[in-house]
C-alpha positions in Angstrom: 0.0 0.0 0.0 1.2 3.5 -0.9 1.3 6.1 1.9 0.1 9.7 1.7 3.7 11.0 1.8 4.5 9.0 -1.3 1.4 10.2 -3.1 2.1 13.8 -2.4 5.8 13.4 -3.2 4.9 11.8 -6.5 2.4 14.6 -7.2 5.0 17.3 -6.5 7.5 15.6 -8.8 4.9 15.2 -11.6 3.9 18.9 -11.2 7.5 20.0 -11.4 8.0 17.9 -14.6 4.7 18.9 -16.3 3.8 22.3 -14.9 0.2 23.4 -15.8 -0.4 20.2 -17.7 0.1 17.9 -14.7 -3.5 17.5 -13.7 -4.6 16.8 -17.3 -1.8 14.3 -17.8 -2.6 12.6 -14.5 -6.2 12.2 -15.6 -5.0 10.8 -18.9 -3.0 8.2 -16.9 -6.1 7.2 -15.1 -8.0 6.7 -18.4 -5.1 4.7 -19.8 -5.0 2.3 -16.8 -8.8 1.9 -16.8 -8.7 1.1 -20.5 -6.2 -1.7 -19.9 -8.2 -2.8 -16.8 -5.4 -2.0 -14.4 -7.5 -1.0 -11.4 -4.4 -0.7 -9.1 -2.6 1.6 -11.5 -5.8 3.7 -12.0 -6.3 4.0 -8.3 -2.7 5.1 -7.7 -3.0 7.8 -10.4 -6.4 8.9 -9.0 -4.7 9.5 -5.6 -1.9 11.4 -7.4 -4.4 13.5 -9.4 -6.3 14.4 -6.2 -3.1 15.4 -4.5 -2.2 17.6 -7.6 -5.6 19.3 -7.3 -5.0 19.9 -3.6 -1.5 21.2 -4.1 -2.7 23.5 -6.9 -5.3 25.0 -4.5 -2.7 25.7 -1.9 -0.1 27.2 -4.3 -2.5 29.3 -6.3 -4.7 30.7 -3.5 -4.1 34.4 -2.8 -4.9 36.1 0.4 -6.6 39.5 0.4 -5.7 42.0 3.0 
């Protein structure tokens, strides 16, 4: 089983490699693994995609003073 730290670490690396395309590419990975009926791979990429979404929220949010 993959831990949360590993998921977020993978998401950060993927974001660094792919920039703004990271979320879209992660979703494409999910679709690929579902197409080949690899539920474990699809589940892993789903967790990574969710972590990417969460990280994007925290890095793009602005505070108004």
